[in-house]
FIKOLZA-1660 file (N, C-alpha, C; in steps of 0.1 Angstrom, whole numbers, plus 5000, padded with zeros to 4 digits):
% residues 166
   i   px   py   pz ch aa at
   1 1821 8611 7360  A  M  N
   1 1813 8606 7354  A  M CA
   1 1803 8599 7365  A  M  C
   2 1790 8602 7365  A  T  N
   2 1781 8598 7375  A  T CA
   2 1776 8584 7371  A  T  C
   3 1770 8577 7381  A  E  N
   3 1764 8564 7379  A  E CA
   3 1754 8564 7368  A  E  C
   4 1747 8574 7369  A  E  N
   4 1735 8576 7357  A  E CA
   4 1742 8578 7343  A  E  C
   5 1751 8586 7343  A  Q  N
   5 1760 8588 7331  A  Q CA
   5 1765 8574 7325  A  Q  C
   6 1772 8568 7336  A  Q  N
   6 1778 8554 7332  A  Q CA
   6 1765 8546 7325  A  Q  C
   7 1755 8544 7332  A  Q  N
   7 1743 8536 7327  A  Q CA
   7 1741 8540 7314  A  Q  C
   8 1743 8552 7310  A  E  N
   8 1738 8558 7296  A  E CA
   8 1748 8554 7286  A  E  C
   9 1761 8552 7289  A  L  N
   9 1771 8548 7280  A  L CA
   9 1767 8534 7274  A  L  C
  10 1772 8533 7260  A  A  N
  10 1770 8519 7255  A  A CA
  10 1779 8511 7263  A  A  C
  11 1776 8496 7265  A  P  N
  11 1783 8486 7272  A  P CA
  11 1796 8485 7267  A  P  C
  12 1799 8487 7254  A  E  N
  12 1813 8485 7247  A  E CA
  12 1821 8496 7252  A  E  C
  13 1816 8507 7259  A  Q  N
  13 1824 8521 7263  A  Q CA
  13 1828 8518 7277  A  Q  C
  14 1818 8515 7287  A  A  N
  14 1821 8514 7301  A  A CA
  14 1825 8501 7305  A  A  C
  15 1837 8495 7299  A  R  N
  15 1841 8483 7302  A  R CA
  15 1856 8481 7301  A  R  C
  16 1860 8471 7307  A  L  N
  16 1873 8466 7305  A  L CA
  16 1876 8456 7296  A  L  C
  17 1885 8458 7286  A  V  N
  17 1888 8449 7275  A  V CA
  17 1901 8442 7277  A  V  C
  18 1908 8444 7288  A  E  N
  18 1919 8437 7291  A  E CA
  18 1923 8440 7305  A  E  C
  19 1928 8429 7311  A  V  N
  19 1932 8430 7325  A  V CA
  19 1945 8421 7328  A  V  C
  20 1955 8429 7333  A  T  N
  20 1967 8421 7336  A  T CA
  20 1973 8425 7349  A  T  C
  21 1980 8414 7353  A  L  N
  21 1986 8416 7369  A  L CA
  21 2002 8416 7365  A  L  C
  22 2006 8424 7375  A  D  N
  22 2021 8426 7375  A  D CA
  22 2028 8414 7378  A  D  C
  23 2035 8406 7372  A  S  N
  23 2041 8393 7375  A  S CA
  23 2050 8394 7386  A  S  C
  24 2057 8408 7389  A  G  N
  24 2065 8408 7400  A  G CA
  24 2056 8410 7414  A  G  C
  25 2043 8412 7411  A  S  N
  25 2035 8415 7424  A  S CA
  25 2027 8403 7429  A  S  C
  26 2027 8392 7420  A  I  N
  26 2020 8379 7423  A  I CA
  26 2026 8371 7432  A  I  C
  27 2020 8369 7443  A  G  N
  27 2026 8359 7451  A  G CA
  27 2025 8343 7448  A  G  C
  28 2031 8337 7453  A  R  N
  28 2031 8322 7451  A  R CA
  28 2019 8316 7457  A  R  C
  29 2011 8310 7447  A  N  N
  29 1997 8304 7451  A  N CA
  29 1997 8291 7447  A  N  C
  30 1987 8284 7454  A  S  N
  30 1984 8271 7450  A  S CA
  30 1975 8270 7436  A  S  C
  31 1974 8258 7431  A  A  N
  31 1971 8256 7419  A  A CA
  31 1954 8262 7419  A  A  C
  32 1949 8259 7431  A  D  N
  32 1932 8263 7433  A  D CA
  32 1932 8277 7432  A  D  C
  33 1942 8286 7438  A  V  N
  33 1942 8300 7437  A  V CA
  33 1946 8306 7423  A  V  C
  34 1954 8298 7417  A  E  N
  34 1958 8303 7402  A  E CA
  34 1947 8300 7393  A  E  C
  35 1939 8289 7394  A  H  N
  35 1926 8289 7388  A  H CA
  35 1916 8299 7389  A  H  C
  36 1914 8301 7402  A  E  N
  36 1904 8312 7406  A  E CA
  36 1908 8325 7400  A  E  C
  37 1921 8327 7399  A  R  N
  37 1924 8340 7393  A  R CA
  37 1922 8340 7380  A  R  C
  38 1926 8329 7373  A  E  N
  38 1922 8330 7358  A  E CA
  38 1908 8330 7355  A  E  C
  39 1901 8322 7363  A  V  N
  39 1886 8323 7361  A  V CA
  39 1881 8337 7363  A  V  C
  40 1885 8345 7374  A  A  N
  40 1881 8359 7376  A  A CA
  40 1885 8369 7365  A  A  C
  41 1896 8365 7359  A  I  N
  41 1898 8375 7346  A  I CA
  41 1891 8371 7336  A  I  C
  42 1890 8360 7332  A  F  N
  42 1879 8355 7321  A  F CA
  42 1867 8361 7323  A  F  C
  43 1861 8359 7334  A  D  N
  43 1848 8362 7339  A  D CA
  43 1847 8377 7338  A  D  C
  44 1858 8384 7343  A  L  N
  44 1858 8400 7343  A  L CA
  44 1858 8404 7328  A  L  C
  45 1864 8399 7320  A  L  N
  45 1864 8402 7305  A  L CA
  45 1851 8400 7299  A  L  C
  46 1845 8388 7300  A  E  N
  46 1833 8386 7296  A  E CA
  46 1822 8397 7299  A  E  C
  47 1821 8401 7313  A  R  N
  47 1810 8409 7316  A  R CA
  47 1817 8418 7327  A  R  C
  48 1816 8430 7325  A  N  N
  48 1821 8439 7336  A  N CA
  48 1815 8451 7333  A  N  C
  49 1816 8462 7343  A  S  N
  49 1809 8475 7341  A  S CA
  49 1822 8485 7348  A  S  C
  50 1827 8493 7343  A  F  N
  50 1839 8500 7345  A  F CA
  50 1841 8512 7339  A  F  C
  51 1840 8523 7347  A  A  N
  51 1843 8537 7340  A  A CA
  51 1849 8547 7349  A  A  C
  52 1855 8555 7344  A  L  N
  52 1864 8565 7352  A  L CA
  52 1855 8577 7354  A  L  C
  53 1856 8582 7366  A  E  N
  53 1848 8594 7368  A  E CA
  53 1855 8606 7360  A  E  C
  54 1848 8615 7356  A  N  N
  54 1854 8627 7348  A  N CA
  54 1861 8623 7336  A  N  C
  55 1857 8613 7329  A  H  N
  55 1862 8608 7318  A  H CA
  55 1852 8603 7307  A  H  C
  56 1855 8607 7296  A  D  N
  56 1844 8606 7284  A  D CA
  56 1839 8591 7282  A  D  C
  57 1850 8582 7284  A  G  N
  57 1845 8568 7283  A  G CA
  57 1855 8559 7278  A  G  C
  58 1853 8547 7278  A  G  N
  58 1863 8537 7274  A  G CA
  58 1861 8530 7259  A  G  C
  59 1864 8520 7256  A  P  N
  59 1866 8509 7268  A  P CA
  59 1883 8512 7271  A  P  C
  60 1884 8504 7283  A  Y  N
  60 1897 8505 7290  A  Y CA
  60 1904 8492 7293  A  Y  C
  61 1916 8494 7295  A  T  N
  61 1925 8484 7299  A  T CA
  61 1931 8486 7315  A  T  C
  62 1933 8475 7321  A  L  N
  62 1936 8477 7337  A  L CA
  62 1949 8468 7338  A  L  C
  63 1959 8474 7345  A  H  N
  63 1970 8466 7349  A  H CA
  63 1970 8468 7365  A  H  C
  64 1970 8457 7372  A  L  N
  64 1972 8458 7385  A  L CA
  64 1984 8454 7392  A  L  C
  65 1989 8462 7401  A  S  N
  65 2002 8460 7407  A  S CA
  65 2002 8463 7422  A  S  C
  66 2014 8461 7426  A  L  N
  66 2017 8467 7440  A  L CA
  66 2030 8475 7441  A  L  C
  67 2029 8486 7449  A  A  N
  67 2040 8495 7448  A  A CA
  67 2039 8502 7461  A  A  C
  68 2049 8502 7470  A  D  N
  68 2050 8509 7482  A  D CA
  68 2040 8508 7491  A  D  C
  69 2035 8497 7494  A  N  N
  69 2024 8492 7502  A  N CA
  69 2011 8497 7496  A  N  C
  70 2009 8500 7482  A  R  N
  70 1998 8503 7477  A  R CA
  70 1993 8495 7467  A  R  C
  71 1979 8493 7463  A  L  N
  71 1976 8486 7453  A  L CA
  71 1973 8497 7442  A  L  C
  72 1980 8494 7429  A  V  N
  72 1980 8504 7419  A  V CA
  72 1971 8499 7407  A  V  C
  73 1960 8507 7403  A  F  N
  73 1952 8505 7392  A  F CA
  73 1958 8514 7380  A  F  C
  74 1964 8510 7371  A  T  N
  74 1968 8516 7359  A  T CA
  74 1958 8515 7349  A  T  C
  75 1950 8525 7346  A  V  N
  75 1939 8525 7335  A  V CA
  75 1944 8531 7325  A  V  C
  76 1943 8523 7312  A  G  N
  76 1945 8528 7300  A  G CA
  76 1934 8527 7290  A  G  C
  77 1938 8534 7279  A  D  N
  77 1926 8533 7269  A  D CA
  77 1928 8518 7260  A  D  C
  78 1921 8516 7250  A  E  N
  78 1922 8502 7244  A  E CA
  78 1934 8500 7238  A  E  C
  79 1943 8511 7235  A  N  N
  79 1956 8509 7230  A  N CA
  79 1966 8509 7241  A  N  C
  80 1963 8507 7253  A  R  N
  80 1972 8508 7266  A  R CA
  80 1977 8520 7269  A  R  C
  81 1974 8531 7261  A  A  N
  81 1980 8544 7266  A  A CA
  81 1975 8548 7279  A  A  C
  82 1982 8550 7287  A  S  N
  82 1978 8553 7302  A  S CA
  82 1970 8565 7303  A  S  C
  83 1957 8565 7311  A  I  N
  83 1948 8574 7312  A  I CA
  83 1949 8580 7327  A  I  C
  84 1951 8571 7336  A  M  N
  84 1951 8574 7350  A  M CA
  84 1958 8563 7360  A  M  C
  85 1964 8567 7371  A  H  N
  85 1969 8558 7380  A  H CA
  85 1960 8559 7393  A  H  C
  86 1953 8549 7398  A  V  N
  86 1946 8550 7410  A  V CA
  86 1954 8542 7419  A  V  C
  87 1958 8549 7430  A  M  N
  87 1966 8541 7442  A  M CA
  87 1957 8542 7453  A  M  C
  88 1956 8528 7460  A  L  N
  88 1947 8527 7472  A  L CA
  88 1957 8520 7482  A  L  C
  89 1956 8523 7493  A  S  N
  89 1963 8518 7504  A  S CA
  89 1960 8503 7507  A  S  C
  90 1969 8495 7509  A  L  N
  90 1965 8482 7511  A  L CA
  90 1960 8478 7527  A  L  C
  91 1963 8488 7536  A  S  N
  91 1959 8485 7551  A  S CA
  91 1945 8481 7552  A  S  C
  92 1935 8488 7546  A  P  N
  92 1921 8484 7549  A  P CA
  92 1918 8472 7543  A  P  C
  93 1925 8465 7533  A  F  N
  93 1923 8452 7529  A  F CA
  93 1930 8441 7534  A  F  C
  94 1940 8443 7544  A  R  N
  94 1948 8432 7549  A  R CA
  94 1941 8422 7556  A  R  C
  95 1933 8427 7567  A  R  N
  95 1926 8416 7574  A  R CA
  95 1917 8407 7564  A  R  C
  96 1908 8415 7555  A  L  N
  96 1901 8408 7548  A  L CA
  96 1908 8399 7538  A  L  C
  97 1918 8402 7533  A  V  N
  97 1926 8394 7524  A  V CA
  97 1932 8380 7532  A  V  C
  98 1937 8383 7543  A  K  N
  98 1943 8374 7552  A  K CA
  98 1932 8363 7557  A  K  C
  99 1922 8367 7559  A  D  N
  99 1910 8358 7564  A  D CA
  99 1903 8353 7553  A  D  C
 100 1903 8360 7539  A  Y  N
 100 1898 8354 7529  A  Y CA
 100 1906 8340 7523  A  Y  C
 101 1920 8342 7526  A  F  N
 101 1930 8331 7523  A  F CA
 101 1927 8319 7532  A  F  C
 102 1926 8322 7544  A  L  N
 102 1924 8312 7555  A  L CA
 102 1912 8304 7552  A  L  C
 103 1901 8312 7549  A  M  N
 103 1887 8304 7545  A  M CA
 103 1889 8297 7532  A  M  C
 104 1897 8302 7522  A  C  N
 104 1899 8295 7510  A  C CA
 104 1907 8282 7512  A  C  C
 105 1917 8283 7521  A  E  N
 105 1925 8272 7523  A  E CA
 105 1917 8260 7531  A  E  C
 106 1909 8265 7541  A  S  N
 106 1898 8255 7548  A  S CA
 106 1888 8250 7537  A  S  C
 107 1882 8256 7530  A  Y  N
 107 1875 8253 7518  A  Y CA
 107 1881 8241 7509  A  Y  C
 108 1892 8244 7504  A  Y  N
 108 1898 8234 7496  A  Y CA
 108 1903 8221 7503  A  Y  C
 109 1906 8223 7518  A  Q  N
 109 1909 8211 7525  A  Q CA
 109 1895 8203 7526  A  Q  C
 110 1884 8209 7530  A  A  N
 110 1872 8205 7533  A  A CA
 110 1865 8197 7521  A  A  C
 111 1866 8203 7509  A  I  N
 111 1862 8194 7498  A  I CA
 111 1868 8180 7495  A  I  C
 112 1878 8177 7501  A  K  N
 112 1885 8164 7500  A  K CA
 112 1880 8156 7510  A  K  C
 113 1875 8161 7522  A  T  N
 113 1873 8149 7533  A  T CA
 113 1860 8152 7541  A  T  C
 114 1855 8166 7540  A  Q  N
 114 1842 8168 7549  A  Q CA
 114 1831 8167 7541  A  Q  C
 115 1818 8165 7552  A  P  N
 115 1806 8162 7546  A  P CA
 115 1801 8176 7539  A  P  C
 116 1791 8176 7531  A  P  N
 116 1786 8186 7521  A  P CA
 116 1781 8198 7531  A  P  C
 117 1775 8194 7544  A  S  N
 117 1771 8206 7554  A  S CA
 117 1783 8214 7557  A  S  C
 118 1794 8207 7560  A  R  N
 118 1805 8215 7565  A  R CA
 118 1811 8223 7554  A  R  C
 119 1811 8219 7541  A  I  N
 119 1817 8225 7530  A  I CA
 119 1807 8237 7527  A  I  C
 120 1796 8236 7528  A  E  N
 120 1786 8247 7525  A  E CA
 120 1787 8258 7536  A  E  C
 121 1790 8254 7548  A  A  N
 121 1791 8265 7558  A  A CA
 121 1805 8273 7558  A  A  C
 122 1816 8265 7553  A  I  N
 122 1828 8272 7550  A  I CA
 122 1826 8281 7537  A  I  C
 123 1819 8277 7527  A  D  N
 123 1818 8284 7516  A  D CA
 123 1808 8297 7517  A  D  C
 124 1800 8296 7527  A  M  N
 124 1792 8307 7529  A  M CA
 124 1801 8318 7535  A  M  C
 125 1808 8313 7546  A  G  N
 125 1818 8321 7552  A  G CA
 125 1828 8329 7542  A  G  C
 126 1833 8322 7533  A  R  N
 126 1842 8326 7522  A  R CA
 126 1834 8337 7514  A  R  C
 127 1822 8335 7510  A  R  N
 127 1816 8345 7502  A  R CA
 127 1811 8356 7508  A  R  C
 128 1809 8355 7521  A  G  N
 128 1807 8367 7531  A  G CA
 128 1819 8375 7530  A  G  C
 129 1830 8369 7533  A  L  N
 129 1843 8378 7533  A  L CA
 129 1845 8385 7518  A  L  C
 130 1843 8378 7508  A  H  N
 130 1843 8381 7494  A  H CA
 130 1834 8393 7492  A  H  C
 131 1822 8393 7497  A  D  N
 131 1813 8402 7494  A  D CA
 131 1819 8415 7502  A  D  C
 132 1823 8415 7514  A  E  N
 132 1830 8424 7523  A  E CA
 132 1840 8431 7515  A  E  C
 133 1850 8424 7510  A  G  N
 133 1860 8429 7503  A  G CA
 133 1855 8435 7490  A  G  C
 134 1846 8432 7483  A  S  N
 134 1841 8437 7471  A  S CA
 134 1835 8452 7474  A  S  C
 135 1827 8452 7486  A  R  N
 135 1821 8465 7490  A  R CA
 135 1831 8476 7494  A  R  C
 136 1843 8470 7499  A  L  N
 136 1852 8479 7504  A  L CA
 136 1860 8484 7493  A  L  C
 137 1862 8476 7484  A  L  N
 137 1867 8480 7470  A  L CA
 137 1861 8493 7463  A  L  C
 138 1847 8489 7463  A  M  N
 138 1837 8499 7456  A  M CA
 138 1839 8513 7466  A  M  C
 139 1840 8511 7478  A  E  N
 139 1839 8523 7485  A  E CA
 139 1853 8531 7484  A  E  C
 140 1863 8524 7484  A  R  N
 140 1876 8530 7482  A  R CA
 140 1879 8536 7468  A  R  C
 141 1871 8531 7458  A  L  N
 141 1873 8536 7443  A  L CA
 141 1863 8547 7442  A  L  C
 142 1853 8550 7451  A  K  N
 142 1844 8560 7449  A  K CA
 142 1851 8574 7445  A  K  C
 143 1846 8580 7437  A  G  N
 143 1850 8593 7432  A  G CA
 143 1859 8591 7420  A  G  C
 144 1865 8582 7420  A  K  N
 144 1876 8579 7408  A  K CA
 144 1871 8568 7398  A  K  C
 145 1867 8558 7403  A  V  N
 145 1861 8546 7392  A  V CA
 145 1848 8541 7395  A  V  C
 146 1840 8541 7386  A  L  N
 146 1827 8533 7389  A  L CA
 146 1827 8520 7385  A  L  C
 147 1822 8510 7393  A  I  N
 147 1822 8496 7391  A  I CA
 147 1808 8491 7398  A  I  C
 148 1802 8483 7391  A  D  N
 148 1792 8474 7398  A  D CA
 148 1797 8462 7408  A  D  C
 149 1787 8456 7416  A  I  N
 149 1793 8446 7424  A  I CA
 149 1798 8435 7419  A  I  C
 150 1792 8430 7407  A  A  N
 150 1799 8418 7400  A  A CA
 150 1814 8420 7394  A  A  C
 151 1818 8434 7391  A  T  N
 151 1828 8437 7387  A  T CA
 151 1837 8438 7400  A  T  C
 152 1834 8443 7411  A  A  N
 152 1841 8445 7422  A  A CA
 152 1845 8431 7428  A  A  C
 153 1834 8422 7426  A  R  N
 153 1837 8408 7432  A  R CA
 153 1850 8402 7425  A  R  C
 154 1850 8404 7411  A  R  N
 154 1860 8398 7403  A  R CA
 154 1874 8406 7405  A  R  C
 155 1872 8418 7409  A  L  N
 155 1886 8426 7410  A  L CA
 155 1892 8422 7423  A  L  C
 156 1882 8419 7435  A  F  N
 156 1887 8415 7446  A  F CA
 156 1893 8403 7446  A  F  C
 157 1890 8393 7438  A  T  N
 157 1896 8379 7435  A  T CA
 157 1910 8384 7430  A  T  C
 158 1911 8393 7423  A  L  N
 158 1925 8396 7416  A  L CA
 158 1935 8403 7427  A  L  C
 159 1928 8410 7435  A  I  N
 159 1935 8417 7444  A  I CA
 159 1942 8407 7453  A  I  C
 160 1935 8397 7457  A  C  N
 160 1938 8385 7465  A  C CA
 160 1949 8377 7460  A  C  C
 161 1950 8377 7445  A  A  N
 161 1959 8368 7438  A  A CA
 161 1972 8377 7439  A  A  C
 162 1973 8390 7440  A  L  N
 162 1984 8399 7442  A  L CA
 162 1989 8399 7456  A  L  C
 163 1982 8390 7464  A  H  N
 163 1986 8390 7479  A  H CA
 163 2001 8395 7484  A  H  C
 164 2002 8405 7489  A  W  N
 164 2015 8410 7493  A  W CA
 164 2020 8403 7504  A  W  C
 165 2034 8405 7506  A  K  N
 165 2041 8398 7517  A  K CA
 165 2040 8407 7528  A  K  C
 166 2036 8401 7541  A  G  N
 166 2038 8411 7553  A  G CA
 166 2023 8407 7561  A  G  C
% end
């Protein structure tokens, strides 16, 4: 399905209606990171653009997990029947996720004690890393899954929530 074909689909077709994370893949996170993950899932379900290439249309369900040093997107129909598995190497994401977590940690510490100008500077860096991760995700999914930048941003947040050991 091309980007033009995706745009022609009714919004209720080219979208995710359920997103789940593999509980065995979720790392231990702070309350702030857990909250960010919950907000990302809520926002993602409220508004997203998601379509499989070479598939007639959705809506879709998505289960994210980690297996054999790969990020696994298990895409199903609205009844959760599996349509396809997309596996992406974690290697291109490692540095970004690590840097993003460090920046988030700095941000959460800064909001407790730092002046607004310092918080804003850290937040700009955090957003920049988030944008970079979102663009990388879109690039890695190219030819398999079509998503818009807002959907990619929320999915990158969820990938970070699945942060792997190592």
